Each structure stands twice: as structure tokens, then as C-alpha cells.
C-alpha positions as CSV (number, residue, x, y, z in Angstrom):
1,M,0.0,0.0,0.0
2,T,1.2,3.5,-0.8
3,A,2.1,5.6,2.2
4,P,0.0,8.7,2.8
5,K,1.5,12.0,1.9
6,L,2.3,13.9,5.1
7,P,3.4,17.5,5.2
8,P,6.7,18.7,6.6
9,P,6.5,19.4,10.4
10,E,6.5,23.2,9.9
11,T,3.4,22.9,7.7
12,Y,1.8,20.3,10.0
13,E,2.1,22.6,13.0
14,Q,0.7,25.6,11.0
15,E,-2.3,23.5,9.9
16,L,-3.4,23.3,13.5
17,R,-4.0,27.0,13.5
18,F,-6.3,27.1,10.5
19,M,-8.2,23.7,10.3
20,P,-11.4,23.1,12.2
21,Y,-9.5,20.7,14.4
22,R,-8.0,23.7,16.3
23,K,-11.3,23.9,18.3
24,S,-10.8,20.3,19.5
25,L,-7.2,21.0,20.6
26,A,-8.3,24.0,22.5
27,L,-11.0,22.0,24.3
28,V,-8.6,19.2,25.2
29,E,-6.1,21.8,26.6
30,N,-8.9,23.4,28.6
31,I,-10.0,20.0,30.1
32,V,-6.5,19.0,31.0
33,C,-5.7,22.4,32.7
34,A,-9.1,22.4,34.5
35,D,-9.2,18.8,35.7
36,A,-5.7,17.4,36.0
37,P,-3.7,17.8,39.2
38,Y,-1.3,20.8,38.9
39,S,1.8,18.5,38.9
40,A,0.2,15.7,36.9
41,S,2.1,13.3,34.8
42,I,0.8,13.8,31.2
43,L,1.5,11.6,28.2
44,D,0.6,12.6,24.6
45,L,0.7,9.6,22.3
46,M,1.1,10.3,18.6
47,C,2.0,13.8,19.6
48,G,3.0,15.0,16.1
49,T,5.1,18.1,16.3
50,G,4.4,18.6,20.0
51,Y,2.0,21.5,19.6
52,L,-0.5,20.4,22.3
53,I,2.2,19.5,24.8
54,G,3.7,22.9,24.2
55,K,0.4,24.6,24.9
56,I,-0.3,22.6,28.0
57,A,3.2,23.4,29.3
58,E,2.5,27.1,29.1
59,E,-0.3,26.6,31.6
60,R,1.1,23.8,33.6
61,P,4.9,24.3,33.9
62,T,5.1,22.0,36.9
63,S,3.5,19.0,35.1
64,H,5.6,16.1,33.9
65,L,5.0,16.1,30.1
66,I,6.0,13.4,27.6
67,G,5.2,13.3,23.9
68,V,5.7,10.1,21.9
69,D,5.4,9.9,18.1
70,L,6.6,7.4,15.4
71,N,7.7,10.1,13.0
72,K,11.3,11.0,13.6
73,K,11.1,14.3,11.8
74,Y,8.2,15.4,13.9
75,V,9.9,14.4,17.1
76,K,13.0,16.3,16.1
77,F,10.9,19.4,15.4
78,A,9.1,19.0,18.7
79,K,12.4,18.9,20.6
80,R,13.6,22.0,18.8
81,N,10.5,24.0,19.1
82,H,8.8,23.0,22.4
83,P,11.6,22.6,24.9
84,P,12.1,21.7,27.7
85,E,9.4,19.1,27.4
86,Q,10.4,15.5,26.8
87,F,9.8,13.9,23.4
88,E,10.8,10.5,22.1
89,V,10.2,8.2,19.1
90,G,7.7,5.4,19.9
91,D,4.9,3.3,18.6
92,I,1.4,3.8,20.2
93,L,0.8,0.0,19.7
94,T,3.7,-1.1,21.8
95,W,5.0,1.9,23.9
96,Q,4.9,1.1,27.6
97,A,5.6,2.9,30.9
98,V,4.1,3.3,34.4
99,P,0.6,4.6,34.1
100,F,0.1,8.4,33.7
101,E,-2.5,10.6,35.4
102,V,-3.5,11.9,32.0
103,V,-3.1,10.2,28.6
104,L,-3.9,12.1,25.4
105,C,-4.2,11.0,21.8
106,T,-5.5,13.8,19.6
107,G,-6.4,13.7,15.9
108,A,-4.3,10.6,15.3
109,L,-6.0,7.3,15.5
110,H,-7.1,7.5,11.9
111,H,-3.5,7.2,10.9
112,I,-3.5,3.6,12.2
113,P,-4.9,0.8,10.0
114,Y,-8.5,-0.2,11.0
115,E,-7.5,-3.7,12.3
116,Q,-5.0,-2.1,14.7
117,Q,-7.0,0.8,16.1
118,E,-8.5,-1.3,19.0
119,Q,-5.0,-2.4,20.0
120,A,-4.0,1.3,20.2
121,I,-7.0,2.1,22.3
122,A,-6.3,-0.8,24.6
123,N,-2.7,0.5,25.1
124,I,-4.0,4.0,25.9
125,A,-6.2,2.4,28.6
126,S,-3.3,0.4,30.0
127,L,-1.2,3.6,30.3
128,T,-3.9,5.5,32.1
129,N,-3.8,5.5,35.9
130,P,-7.1,4.0,37.3
131,K,-7.7,7.3,39.1
132,G,-6.8,9.5,36.1
133,F,-8.3,10.0,32.7
134,A,-7.6,9.7,29.0
135,I,-8.7,12.0,26.2
136,I,-9.0,10.7,22.7
137,S,-10.1,13.1,20.0
138,D,-10.5,12.4,16.3
139,C,-12.2,13.5,13.1
140,Y,-14.9,11.1,11.9
141,I,-16.7,10.5,8.7
142,D,-20.4,9.6,8.3
143,D,-21.3,6.0,9.1
144,Y,-20.9,3.6,6.1
145,S,-21.6,0.0,5.3
146,N,-19.4,-0.6,2.2
147,E,-16.4,0.9,0.4
148,R,-18.4,3.1,-1.9
149,E,-20.1,4.7,1.1
150,R,-16.8,5.1,2.9
151,R,-15.3,6.9,0.0
152,L,-18.2,9.3,-0.3
153,A,-18.2,9.9,3.4
154,A,-14.5,10.7,3.3
155,A,-15.0,13.0,0.4
156,R,-17.7,14.9,2.3
157,L,-15.5,15.4,5.4
158,G,-12.5,16.3,3.3
159,Y,-14.3,18.9,1.3
160,E,-15.7,20.6,4.5
161,Y,-12.3,20.6,6.1
162,L,-10.8,22.1,3.0
163,R,-13.5,24.7,2.6
164,V,-13.3,25.9,6.2
165,T,-9.5,25.9,6.2
166,I,-9.5,28.2,3.1
167,A,-12.2,30.4,4.7
168,N,-10.0,30.8,7.8
169,G,-7.3,32.4,5.6
170,A,-4.8,29.5,5.5
171,P,-1.7,30.1,3.4
172,S,-1.1,28.0,0.2
173,D,1.1,25.3,1.8
174,V,-1.6,24.6,4.4
175,V,-4.4,24.6,1.8
176,N,-2.4,22.1,-0.3
177,A,-1.7,19.9,2.8
178,T,-5.4,19.9,3.7
179,A,-6.3,18.9,0.1
180,D,-3.8,16.0,0.6
181,I,-5.9,14.9,3.6
182,L,-8.9,14.6,1.3
183,R,-7.0,12.5,-1.3
184,N,-5.4,10.3,1.4
185,D,-8.8,9.5,3.0
186,V,-10.7,8.8,-0.2
187,A,-7.9,6.6,-1.5
188,G,-7.9,4.6,1.8
189,L,-4.3,5.7,2.7
190,E,-5.7,7.0,6.0
191,F,-8.3,5.1,8.1
192,K,-11.0,7.4,9.3
193,T,-14.1,5.7,10.7
194,S,-17.5,6.8,12.0
195,V,-18.2,7.7,15.6
196,K,-20.8,5.0,15.6
197,K,-18.2,2.4,14.9
198,R,-15.7,3.9,17.4
199,L,-17.8,4.2,20.5
200,P,-18.3,0.5,21.1
201,V,-14.5,0.0,21.0
202,L,-14.0,2.8,23.6
203,Q,-16.7,1.3,25.8
204,R,-14.9,-2.1,25.8
205,H,-11.8,-0.6,27.3
206,F,-13.1,2.2,29.5
207,G,-15.8,2.1,32.1
208,E,-16.8,5.8,31.5
209,V,-17.0,7.4,28.1
210,K,-18.1,11.0,27.7
211,T,-18.4,12.2,24.1
212,M,-18.6,15.8,22.9
213,K,-18.9,17.0,19.4
214,V,-16.9,20.1,18.6
215,W,-17.4,20.7,14.9
216,P,-19.4,21.4,12.7
217,N,-22.3,21.3,15.3
218,K,-22.9,20.1,18.8
219,Q,-25.3,17.3,17.9
220,V,-23.6,13.9,18.4
221,G,-23.8,11.9,15.2
222,G,-22.5,12.3,11.7
223,Y,-19.2,13.6,10.4
224,G,-17.0,16.0,12.3
225,D,-14.6,16.5,15.2
226,Y,-15.2,14.8,18.5
227,V,-13.6,14.7,21.9
228,H,-13.9,11.6,24.2
229,V,-13.1,11.9,27.9
230,L,-12.4,8.4,29.2
231,R,-12.0,6.8,32.6
232,R,-11.2,3.2,33.3
233,A,-13.9,2.9,36.0
234,R,-17.1,4.8,36.5
235,R,-17.0,7.4,39.3
């Protein structure tokens, strides 16, 4: 299978300022800063260029922050642009450590092949302290029952992402990278699913699942950006 076309780290980080997904990142940051202990241990899996870790560090300088990503170029960028936080190369499917009070995985699970996504979610659960919480956020397509419907759903999400990114005044390199997302999704080089298909998987590994839709509207269901706040046991 052809690998998806990913932007250079500089463009990737700039995308986060223009795409609709910026609203989800802001919500995740707000939840962490409001609900986590001030000196909490915080892990960001598939952290990309370290943007979210950097934002949290500005508000929580006493927290122990670690970012892990498989992309060596992104990790190198994160170390250079978001010091003094800790970043390392690692695979979400296998990376292990003592449990953290907060575990994050934002806008990333759709990079993992469908058959491995539950393994990633299970590892997130194993890395979450029983008294802590995890946050998984992702962008979802409309529900589908066959490949034709999946491709149409991916095209719809991709078009809306591209339209809003352009309307937000994104520069050409960001617009081009956002157009690549549409192509990658339709071609099946990325692995976006529906929130209807994702929720049962989350419920198998977490006792408490709180789901919020961030964009394009607040009604849970259909395509868009969602944030899931997860706890291993119900409170």
C-alpha cells in the first residue's frame, strides 16, 4: 500500500492554526488544565510536532509532560520548538511505561490501520492511571456499510475541512496539505471511521466514556470532530 502524503513538520504545525480541528485541541487543553492535578504526569501519544504538549506546558509548567510519536522528523521538530518538554520516538501500539494521570491521543487514531485501532485504544487504557483519565479526540466520517459509502463519506468530510481551512485564511502550503488529507482519505491511505463504529470500542476498554462533538455542530452523530473523555472505571 502506498504511504500517505504527510506535510513537513512546519506545515503540519501551521495546519493546526487554520483547520477546524483547532477547536478540538483548544477544548482538550482546557479540560486538562481544569481537571488534572497541577503537577500531573501527562502523556501525549502520537503527539505529532508537540504542539499540544507545548500549549499545556505554558499553563502547567510543573507537570511532567512526555510526547511520543513514530515520525522521527516530527519528534526532532518538537524537541527543537517545544523545549524543555520530553519527546521521544515510539509506537502507540507497543510503547509502555508506568501509568500516567492523563493520557492524550488527539487527531491521530485515523493514521492507524483499521485492524490495529483497537490495539492502540487498549494500550491507551493500560497507560492510564485508574484514578486518572484519558482523552481521545479524532475526526470522523459519516457512518458507512461498504467501500463506496466510505469513500463518499471521506470526500464529504475532506471537502468541508478544505472549505473551512480556506475560509480561515490559510496560506497555500496549508491549503495544499489539507487537500492531501482529502486525497489520502478517499484513497484509503488513511483510516477514518465513524463515531458510531468507534464508540463500542472505547466502551470495551473504558468504564466511563463522555463524548462531545466540537465541529461542525454540537449534535452527536455524523461527520466531524469529537472529543472523548475516558476513565477506566465509573466514578
